ROMIKE-341659 format. One record per atom (N, C-alpha, C): residue number from 1; residue in one letter; atom name; x, y, z. Coordinates in pm, whole numbers, plus 32768, in hexadecimal, padded with zeros to 4 digits. Atoms other than C-alpha are relative to their C-alpha. Layout:
<atoms>
    n  res  atom     x     y     z
  NUM    A    CA     X     Y     Z
...
</atoms>
This chain:
<atoms>
    n  res  atom     x     y     z
    1    X     N  8054  7F8A  8000
    1    X    CA  8000  8000  8000
    1    X     C  8058  807C  8000
    2    X     N  7FB4  7F84  800B
    2    X    CA  8088  8152  7F9C
    2    X     C  7FC5  8067  8060
    3    X     N  802C  7F9B  7FA1
    3    X    CA  807B  825F  80A4
    3    X     C  8048  8084  7FE5
    4    X     N  7FC9  7F79  8013
    4    X    CA  80E0  83CC  80C7
    4    X     C  8098  7FFF  8006
    5    X     N  7F6F  8006  7FF0
    5    X    CA  8243  836D  812E
    5    X     C  8046  7FD3  7F80
    6    X     N  7FC3  8040  8074
    6    X    CA  827E  82BD  7FE1
    6    X     C  8006  8056  7F83
    7    X     N  8005  7FAC  8078
    7    X    CA  8247  83DD  7EF0
    7    X     C  8045  8086  801B
    8    X     N  7FC1  7F7D  7FED
    8    X    CA  82FE  8527  7EB6
    8    X     C  7F9B  8068  8031
    9    X     N  805A  7FA0  7FC2
    9    X    CA  8268  8642  7F84
    9    X     C  7FCB  8066  7F9B
   10    X     N  802D  7F98  805C
   10    X    CA  825A  8740  7E69
   10    X     C  7F95  7FCC  7FA1
   11    X     N  8065  8038  805C
   11    X    CA  8199  865B  7D7E
   11    X     C  7F7E  7FE1  804B
   12    X     N  8077  801E  7FB0
   12    X    CA  80AD  85EE  7E95
   12    X     C  7FB2  807F  801F
   13    X     N  8043  7F83  7FDD
   13    X    CA  8060  8753  7F00
   13    X     C  7FBA  803C  7F87
   14    X     N  803C  7FCA  807A
   14    X    CA  8020  87BF  7D9A
   14    X     C  7F81  7FB2  7FDA
   15    X     N  8075  8052  8021
   15    X    CA  7F32  869A  7D59
   15    X     C  7F90  8012  8066
   16    X     N  8063  7FEE  7F97
   16    X    CA  7E84  86C8  7EA8
   16    X     C  7FBD  8089  7FF6
   17    X     N  8039  7F7A  8012
   17    X    CA  7E54  883D  7E66
   17    X     C  7F99  7FFF  7F90
   18    X     N  8061  800B  806D
   18    X    CA  7DA8  87E8  7D1D
   18    X     C  7F80  7FBB  802F
   19    X     N  8076  8045  7FCB
   19    X    CA  7CC1  86FA  7DD8
   19    X     C  7FB2  805A  8060
   20    X     N  8043  7FAA  7F9E
   20    X    CA  7C76  87F8  7EEB
   20    X     C  7FB2  8072  7FBE
   21    X     N  804B  7F99  8048
   21    X    CA  7C00  88F4  7DE7
   21    X     C  7F70  7FD3  7FE7
   22    X     N  8087  8035  8019
   22    X    CA  7AD3  8810  7DB3
   22    X     C  7FB1  7FEA  8080
   23    X     N  8046  800F  7F80
   23    X    CA  7A79  8804  7F26
   23    X     C  7FB5  8082  801B
   24    X     N  804D  7F82  7FF3
   24    X    CA  795C  88FE  7F5A
   24    X     C  8019  804C  8082
   25    X     N  7FEA  7FBC  7F80
   25    X    CA  79B1  8949  80C8
   25    X     C  8081  8053  8001
   26    X     N  7F82  7FB7  8005
   26    X    CA  7B0E  89C3  806F
   26    X     C  7FF6  8071  7F9A
   27    X     N  800B  7F8A  8054
   27    X    CA  7AEA  8B21  7FE7
   27    X     C  805B  806C  803B
   28    X     N  7FA9  7F98  7FC9
   28    X    CA  7BF5  8C2E  8008
   28    X     C  7FAF  807A  802C
   29    X     N  8047  7F88  7FD5
   29    X    CA  7B82  8D60  80CE
   29    X     C  801B  8075  7FA1
   30    X     N  7FF3  7F8C  8057
   30    X    CA  7B5C  8EB3  8027
   30    X     C  808B  803F  800A
   31    X     N  7F81  7FBD  7FEA
   31    X    CA  7C9F  8F36  80BE
   31    X     C  8079  7FB0  7FD1
   32    X     N  7F90  8056  8026
   32    X    CA  7D73  8E16  803A
   32    X     C  804F  8036  7F89
   33    X     N  7FBA  7FCB  8075
   33    X    CA  7DCB  8ED2  7EFC
   33    X     C  8062  8070  8025
   34    X     N  7FB1  7F8A  7FDC
   34    X    CA  7E6E  8FF1  7FBC
   34    X     C  8061  7FEA  8074
   35    X     N  7FB7  8013  7F83
   35    X    CA  7F0B  8F59  80F3
   35    X     C  8089  7FC1  7FE7
   36    X     N  7F7F  8044  8000
   36    X    CA  8077  8EFD  812D
   36    X     C  7FF2  7F83  8056
   37    X     N  8009  807B  7FB2
   37    X    CA  80BB  8DA6  81C1
   37    X     C  803F  800F  808A
   38    X     N  7FC4  7FE8  7F7E
   38    X    CA  8177  8E3C  82E8
   38    X     C  8052  807F  7FFC
   39    X     N  7FB3  7F84  7FFB
   39    X    CA  8249  8F61  835D
   39    X     C  8088  7FF0  7FBD
   40    X     N  7F81  8018  8043
   40    X    CA  837B  8EBE  82C2
   40    X     C  7FF6  800F  7F68
   41    X     N  8014  7FF7  8090
   41    X    CA  82E6  8ECE  8163
   41    X     C  7FFB  8093  7FD5
   42    X     N  8002  7F76  8031
   42    X    CA  8318  9006  8094
   42    X     C  7F83  801E  7FB0
   43    X     N  8074  7FEC  8056
   43    X    CA  81F0  8FD2  7FA9
   43    X     C  7F9D  7F8D  8012
   44    X     N  8060  806F  7FFF
   44    X    CA  80B1  8F05  7F91
   44    X     C  8029  7F95  7F9C
   45    X     N  7FDF  806A  8060
   45    X    CA  80CB  8DB6  7EDC
   45    X     C  7FD1  8027  7F74
   46    X     N  801E  7FDC  808A
   46    X    CA  80CC  8DDC  7D63
   46    X     C  7F9F  7F9E  7FBE
   47    X     N  8059  8064  803B
   47    X    CA  800E  8C9A  7D16
   47    X     C  7F70  801F  8028
   48    X     N  808D  7FE2  7FE5
   48    X    CA  7E97  8CCA  7CFB
   48    X     C  7FC0  7F98  805B
   49    X     N  803D  806C  7FB2
   49    X    CA  7E48  8B7A  7D9E
   49    X     C  8058  7FD8  8077
   50    X     N  7FA5  801F  7F93
   50    X    CA  7F42  8B90  7EBC
   50    X     C  7FB6  7FCE  807C
   51    X     N  804D  802B  7F8B
   51    X    CA  7E2E  8B5B  7FBD
   51    X     C  7FF1  7F68  8002
   52    X     N  8012  8091  8009
   52    X    CA  7DF2  89F7  7F42
   52    X     C  8085  7FB7  8013
   53    X     N  7F7C  803B  7FED
   53    X    CA  7F67  89B0  7F39
   53    X     C  8023  7FFF  8094
   54    X     N  7FE5  7FFB  7F71
   54    X    CA  7F87  8A20  80A3
   54    X     C  7FA9  7F9C  804B
   55    X     N  8059  8061  7FBF
   55    X    CA  7E59  894E  8107
   55    X     C  8031  7F71  7FEA
   56    X     N  7FCB  8086  801E
   56    X    CA  7EEE  881C  805B
   56    X     C  807E  7FE6  8052
   57    X     N  7F87  800F  7FB0
   57    X    CA  8039  8857  8109
   57    X     C  7FDE  7FEB  8094
   58    X     N  802C  8012  7F76
   58    X    CA  7F85  8878  8257
   58    X     C  7FCC  7F72  8018
   59    X     N  8033  8089  7FF2
   59    X    CA  7ED1  872E  821E
   59    X     C  8073  7F9C  8009
   60    X     N  7F8D  805B  7FFE
   60    X    CA  801B  8682  81D6
   60    X     C  804A  8009  8085
   61    X     N  7FBB  7FF0  7F7F
   61    X    CA  80BC  8716  830F
   61    X     C  7FB2  7FC1  8073
   62    X     N  8052  803A  7F96
   62    X    CA  7F99  86AE  83EB
   62    X     C  8005  7F67  7FF7
   63    X     N  7FF5  8091  8014
   63    X    CA  7FAD  854F  8355
   63    X     C  8083  7FCD  803B
   64    X     N  7F7C  8031  7FD6
   64    X    CA  8121  852E  839C
   64    X     C  801F  801D  8092
   65    X     N  7FD8  7FD6  7F7A
   65    X    CA  813B  85E7  84E9
   65    X     C  7F91  7FFD  8067
   66    X     N  8073  7FF3  7FA7
   66    X    CA  7FDD  85D5  857F
   66    X     C  8008  7FAB  807C
   67    X     N  8048  7F82  7FED
   67    X    CA  7F64  8627  867E
   67    X     C  8061  8076  8004
   68    X     N  7FAB  7F8B  800B
   68    X    CA  7FF5  877B  862E
   68    X     C  7FAB  807B  801E
   69    X     N  8047  7F88  7FD8
   69    X    CA  7F94  88CB  86C1
   69    X     C  8018  8074  7FA2
   70    X     N  7FF6  7F89  8055
   70    X    CA  7F67  8A1C  861D
   70    X     C  8087  8043  800E
   71    X     N  7F80  7FBC  7FEB
   71    X    CA  80A2  8AAD  86B9
   71    X     C  8072  7FB7  7FBB
   72    X     N  7F99  804C  8047
   72    X    CA  8178  8994  862B
   72    X     C  7FFA  801C  7F6B
   73    X     N  8011  7FE7  808F
   73    X    CA  80EA  89D1  84D0
   73    X     C  802A  808F  7FDD
   74    X     N  7FDB  7F74  8017
   74    X    CA  8116  8B4B  84EB
   74    X     C  8098  800D  7FFE
   75    X     N  7F6F  7FFB  7FFC
   75    X    CA  8282  8B17  8546
   75    X     C  803D  7FB9  7F87
   76    X     N  7FCB  804C  8071
   76    X    CA  82B9  8A15  8432
   76    X     C  7FF4  804C  7F7D
   77    X     N  8014  7FB6  807B
   77    X    CA  822F  8AF9  8322
   77    X     C  803F  808B  8003
   78    X     N  7FBC  7F7F  7FF6
   78    X    CA  82F5  8C25  839B
   78    X     C  8080  8001  7FAF
   79    X     N  7F83  7FF4  804A
   79    X    CA  843C  8C9E  830C
   79    X     C  805A  8067  8041
   80    X     N  7FA3  7FA1  7FC8
   80    X    CA  8563  8D80  8344
   80    X     C  7FEB  808B  7FC3
   81    X     N  8012  7F76  802B
   81    X    CA  8557  8EF8  832C
   81    X     C  8080  804D  801F
   82    X     N  7F89  7FAD  7FEC
   82    X    CA  867D  8FE2  82FC
   82    X     C  7FD9  807C  8051
   83    X     N  8019  7F8D  7FAA
   83    X    CA  868B  90EE  8409
   83    X     C  8074  8060  7FF4
   84    X     N  7F99  7F9B  8016
   84    X    CA  875C  920F  838B
   84    X     C  8087  7FBC  7FEA
   85    X     N  7F7D  803E  8012
   85    X    CA  88C9  91B0  83AF
   85    X     C  8018  7F90  8065
   86    X     N  7FF4  806D  7FA1
   86    X    CA  8889  90B1  84C2
   86    X     C  7FEA  7F7A  7FB9
   87    X     N  801A  8082  803D
   87    X    CA  8880  8F3B  847D
   87    X     C  7F69  7FE6  7FF4
   88    X     N  808D  8021  8014
   88    X    CA  8739  8EA9  8401
   88    X     C  7FC7  7FBA  807B
   89    X     N  8047  803E  7F91
   89    X    CA  8637  8E3A  8502
   89    X     C  7F85  7FBA  7FCC
   90    X     N  8078  804A  8027
   90    X    CA  851A  8D42  84ED
   90    X     C  7F82  8050  8021
   91    X     N  8084  7FC5  7FEA
   91    X    CA  83BB  8DCD  84C8
   91    X     C  7F99  7F97  7FE1
   92    X     N  806B  8060  8015
   92    X    CA  8283  8CFB  84E9
   92    X     C  7FA8  8028  7F8A
   93    X     N  805F  7FE9  806C
   93    X    CA  8187  8CD9  83D2
   93    X     C  7F83  8042  8038
   94    X     N  8080  7FC9  7FD5
   94    X    CA  8034  8D80  83DC
   94    X     C  7FA3  7F92  802F
   95    X     N  8052  806A  7FC7
   95    X    CA  7F51  8CB3  84BB
   95    X     C  7F74  7FFA  7FC6
   96    X     N  8089  7FFC  8033
   96    X    CA  7E0A  8D20  841B
   96    X     C  7FF0  7FA7  7F85
   97    X     N  8006  8054  8078
   97    X    CA  7E59  8C6F  82D4
   97    X     C  7FF3  7F6E  8028
   98    X     N  7FFF  808D  7FD6
   98    X    CA  7EA2  8B25  8380
   98    X     C  7F80  7FDF  804C
   99    X     N  8079  8018  7FB0
   99    X    CA  7D80  8B45  8475
   99    X     C  7F85  7FF5  7FA8
  100    X     N  8075  8005  8058
  100    X    CA  7C80  8B90  8365
  100    X     C  8001  7F85  7FA7
  101    X     N  7FF8  8078  8053
  101    X    CA  7CFE  8A77  8287
  101    X     C  7FDD  7F83  8051
  102    X     N  8020  8074  7FAC
  102    X    CA  7CEB  8980  83A9
  102    X     C  7F6B  7FFC  8022
  103    X     N  8090  7FFD  7FE3
  103    X    CA  7B89  89F2  8400
  103    X     C  7FB0  7FD1  7F87
  104    X     N  8045  802D  8078
  104    X    CA  7B1D  89BE  8298
  104    X     C  8011  7F6A  7FEB
  105    X     N  7FEA  8090  800C
  105    X    CA  7BBA  8864  8298
  105    X     C  7FB2  7FB3  806A
  106    X     N  8056  803E  7F9C
  106    X    CA  7AFF  8817  83DA
  106    X     C  7F70  7FFC  7FCE
  107    X     N  8087  7FFF  8038
  107    X    CA  79BB  887D  832C
  107    X     C  7FF2  7F96  7F92
  108    X     N  8002  8068  8068
  108    X    CA  7A18  8790  820F
  108    X     C  8017  7F76  803B
  109    X     N  7FEB  807C  7FB7
  109    X    CA  7A55  8680  8317
  109    X     C  8080  7FB8  7FD7
  110    X     N  7F7E  8039  801F
  110    X    CA  7BBF  864D  82B2
  110    X     C  805C  8003  8079
  111    X     N  7FAD  7FEC  7F89
  111    X    CA  7C58  86C5  83FC
  111    X     C  7FA2  800E  8077
  112    X     N  804E  7FEE  7F86
  112    X    CA  7BDB  86BA  8561
  112    X     C  805E  8025  8072
  113    X     N  7FB2  7FDE  7F8A
  113    X    CA  7C50  8743  86B0
  113    X     C  8007  7F88  805D
  114    X     N  7FEA  806C  7FA1
  114    X    CA  7CDF  8651  87AC
  114    X     C  8018  803E  8089
  115    X     N  7FF6  7FBE  7F7E
  115    X    CA  7C98  870A  88F0
  115    X     C  8063  8073  7FFC
  116    X     N  7F9A  7F97  7FFA
  116    X    CA  7DBB  87EA  8955
  116    X     C  807E  7FDB  7FB5
  117    X     N  7F85  8030  803E
  117    X    CA  7EBA  871E  8893
  117    X     C  8016  8037  7F75
  118    X     N  7FF0  7FCC  8087
  118    X    CA  7E78  87B5  873D
  118    X     C  7F9E  7FBF  7FA1
  119    X     N  8059  8036  8066
  119    X    CA  7DDE  8741  85F9
  119    X     C  803B  7F83  7FC2
  120    X     N  7FDC  807D  8043
  120    X    CA  7DE4  85EC  8555
  120    X     C  7FA4  7FED  7F88
  121    X     N  8055  801F  8073
  121    X    CA  7D5B  8562  8412
  121    X     C  7F92  7FA0  8028
  122    X     N  806D  805F  7FF0
  122    X    CA  7C0E  84B3  840D
  122    X     C  8019  7F8B  7FA2
  123    X     N  7FF0  806F  805F
  123    X    CA  7BEE  8362  835F
  123    X     C  7FE5  802B  7F6F
  124    X     N  801B  7FCC  8086
  124    X    CA  7B5D  841F  8235
  124    X     C  807A  804A  7FCA
  125    X     N  7F88  7FB9  8029
  125    X    CA  7C93  84FD  822A
  125    X     C  8074  7FA2  7FE0
  126    X     N  7F96  8063  8018
  126    X    CA  7D81  83D4  8244
  126    X     C  7FE5  7FB8  7F7C
  127    X     N  8023  8045  807C
  127    X    CA  7CC6  8323  812C
  127    X     C  801B  8058  7F87
  128    X     N  7FE7  7FA3  806E
  128    X    CA  7CDB  8459  8051
  128    X     C  8095  8008  7FE1
  129    X     N  7F70  7FF5  8015
  129    X    CA  7E51  847E  8084
  129    X     C  803B  7F7F  7FC9
  130    X     N  7FCE  807E  8034
  130    X    CA  7E90  830C  8048
  130    X     C  7FD8  7FEA  7F6F
  131    X     N  8030  800E  808A
  131    X    CA  7DBF  8312  7F0A
  131    X     C  8052  8058  7FA2
  132    X     N  7FB2  7FA4  8053
  132    X    CA  7E74  8443  7E80
  132    X     C  8091  7FD0  7FF8
  133    X     N  7F78  8035  8001
  133    X    CA  7FC3  83A9  7EE5
  133    X     C  800D  7F8D  7F9E
  134    X     N  7FFE  8073  805C
  134    X    CA  7F6E  826F  7E24
  134    X     C  8000  8031  7F6F
  135    X     N  8004  7FC8  8088
  135    X    CA  7F17  833D  7CEE
  135    X     C  8085  8040  7FDA
  136    X     N  7F7F  7FBF  801A
  136    X    CA  8059  8408  7D0B
  136    X     C  806B  7F96  7FEB
  137    X     N  7F9D  806B  800E
  137    X    CA  8124  82C8  7D37
  137    X     C  7FF7  7FBF  7F77
  138    X     N  8010  8039  8086
  138    X    CA  8092  823D  7BF5
  138    X     C  803F  805B  7F97
  139    X     N  7FC4  7FA2  805E
  139    X    CA  80FB  8378  7B3C
  139    X     C  8098  8000  800A
  140    X     N  7F6F  7FFF  7FED
  140    X    CA  8258  8375  7BD2
  140    X     C  803D  7F7E  7FCD
  141    X     N  7FCA  8080  802D
  141    X    CA  8286  8204  7B87
  141    X     C  7FFD  7FF3  7F68
  142    X     N  7FFA  7FFD  8093
  142    X    CA  8237  824A  7A18
  142    X     C  8082  8040  7FD2
  143    X     N  7F83  7FBD  8022
  143    X    CA  8362  8335  7A10
  143    X     C  8079  7FAC  8025
  144    X     N  7F92  8054  7FCE
  144    X    CA  8440  8249  7AD8
  144    X     C  7FC9  7F72  8011
  145    X     N  803D  8085  7FFB
  145    X    CA  83D7  80E0  7A87
  145    X     C  8035  7FA6  8071
  146    X     N  7FC9  8052  7F94
  146    X    CA  84BB  804E  7B95
  146    X     C  7FB1  800F  8082
  147    X     N  804F  7FEB  7F87
  147    X    CA  83D4  80DF  7CA0
  147    X     C  7F80  7FAE  8004
  148    X     N  8080  8047  8009
  148    X    CA  82A9  8014  7C29
  148    X     C  7FFA  7F86  805C
  149    X     N  8001  8078  7FAB
  149    X    CA  8313  7EE3  7CF4
  149    X     C  7FE7  801F  8093
  150    X     N  8018  7FDA  7F75
  150    X    CA  82F1  7FA8  7E39
  150    X     C  7F6F  8023  801C
  151    X     N  808C  7FD9  7FED
  151    X    CA  8186  8003  7E02
  151    X     C  7FAA  7F8B  8004
</atoms>
C-alpha cells in the first residue's frame, strides 16, 4: 500500500491542491488575494491558487506530525527576516491563514481537534491523502519504471 511517506512532497501537494479545489467547504477568504503569508514575507504570494496549496501542505503536515497545534504550524511556516544590518531572525507565519484553512478542513470533515493536543486527520482525511498518494505514485512510477515494484 502506498502512503504519503512514499511519494515526493512537491508532487503530492500539487495533486492534493487540485483535488481540494473541488471541495465546496474549502473556499479562500476575500482577503486572501491581498495578504502576506507572514511578517517575514515582502509580498503576497504570486500564485492565484496559493490558498489551496497551503491547505494541501497543511493536510500533509497534520498527517505526518499529528496531533499538531496551531503554534507549531505557525512556527513551521515562518521564515527569516533581515533586520537592518543585524543577522536575520526567525519570524512566525501569519496565524489567521493557517487557522482559517484548518477550520474549513474541519467543516469538510478532513481534520478534527483532539482536545488540547492539537489537530489530527479524520479517517476521511487519511483516506483522501492515501488515495492521492497512490495516484501520484502511479505517475511517478511511469517516469521511473524501477519504482513500480515498490507500489
